[in-house]
C-alpha positions in Angstrom: 12.8 -50.2 3.9 11.5 -47.5 2.0 11.1 -48.3 -1.6 11.4 -45.2 -4.1 10.0 -45.7 -7.2 11.0 -42.8 -10.1 10.1 -42.4 -14.1 11.6 -40.5 -16.2 10.3 -38.9 -19.5 12.4 -37.7 -22.5 11.0 -35.6 -25.3 12.6 -34.3 -27.8 10.9 -31.0 -29.0 11.1 -30.0 -32.6 9.6 -27.6 -34.6 10.1 -25.3 -38.1 10.9 -22.2 -36.2 11.7 -21.2 -32.5 8.7 -19.6 -31.9 7.4 -23.1 -32.4 9.8 -24.3 -29.9 8.6 -21.9 -27.3 5.1 -22.7 -27.3 5.7 -26.6 -27.5 8.1 -26.0 -24.0 5.5 -23.7 -22.8 2.8 -26.4 -23.1 5.3 -29.2 -21.5 5.7 -26.9 -18.8 1.7 -26.5 -18.1 1.3 -30.2 -18.6 3.9 -30.5 -15.6 2.3 -27.8 -13.9 -1.3 -29.6 -13.8 0.0 -32.8 -13.1 1.8 -31.4 -9.8 -1.4 -29.6 -8.7 -3.2 -32.9 -9.2 -0.8 -35.0 -7.7 0.6 -32.8 -4.9 2.2 -36.1 -3.4 4.8 -36.8 -6.0 7.7 -34.8 -7.2 8.1 -33.7 -10.6 10.7 -31.8 -12.2 11.4 -30.6 -15.9 14.9 -30.2 -17.2 14.8 -28.4 -20.6 17.9 -28.8 -22.5 18.5 -27.4 -25.9 20.2 -30.1 -28.5 20.0 -28.4 -31.8 18.3 -26.2 -33.7 16.7 -26.6 -36.9 19.0 -26.1 -39.6 17.1 -23.3 -41.0 18.4 -21.0 -38.9 21.8 -21.3 -39.5 21.4 -21.9 -43.3 19.5 -18.6 -43.6 23.0 -16.9 -42.6 24.6 -18.7 -45.2 22.5 -18.9 -48.6 25.2 -20.1 -50.8 25.5 -23.6 -49.0 22.0 -24.3 -50.0 22.1 -22.9 -53.0 25.4 -24.9 -53.5 23.5 -28.1 -52.5 20.8 -27.9 -54.8 22.9 -27.5 -58.0 24.7 -30.3 -56.7 21.6 -32.5 -56.5 20.6 -31.1 -60.1 24.1 -32.6 -61.5 23.2 -35.8 -60.1 19.6 -36.0 -60.0 16.6 -37.2 -58.1 13.6 -36.0 -56.8 10.8 -35.8 -54.1 13.5 -34.5 -51.8 11.5 -34.2 -48.1 8.5 -34.7 -49.5 5.8 -36.6 -48.5 6.6 -39.4 -51.1 10.6 -39.4 -50.2 12.1 -42.6 -50.5 15.4 -44.0 -51.3 16.9 -47.4 -53.1 20.6 -48.3 -53.9 20.4 -46.1 -57.0 19.7 -43.4 -54.5 22.2 -44.1 -52.2 24.5 -44.1 -55.1 23.4 -40.2 -56.1 23.4 -39.3 -52.4 27.3 -40.1 -52.9 27.5 -38.5 -56.3 25.6 -35.3 -55.1 28.2 -35.3 -52.3 31.1 -35.2 -54.7 29.4 -32.6 -56.9 28.8 -30.5 -53.7 32.5 -30.8 -52.9 33.2 -29.7 -56.5 31.2 -26.8 -56.0 33.0 -25.3 -53.1 36.3 -25.9 -54.9 35.0 -24.1 -58.5 33.6 -21.2 -56.5 36.4 -20.5 -53.7 
């Protein structure tokens, strides 16, 4: 009886722009090719599936969404959004809820 061993590696590639994703995918494909050349007796396959893009790619076509979200955050208060010192607390979670309520109100006001 022959035992077959296999391994799977799942990697989530993320970047702030599409060109960065393309570069990471190329790097990954190059690594697979180099490994396959070094170990020709091992079968190596790569399967790339697009999961989701950075929201910047969608939001750039709808600037009012970002503007409304910023206005809602200003109404609720907060700070350090997506910064190095970002944090959250119970009060922060309450403010997140308040921000969402304001966001719905802003869309209602502007419709």
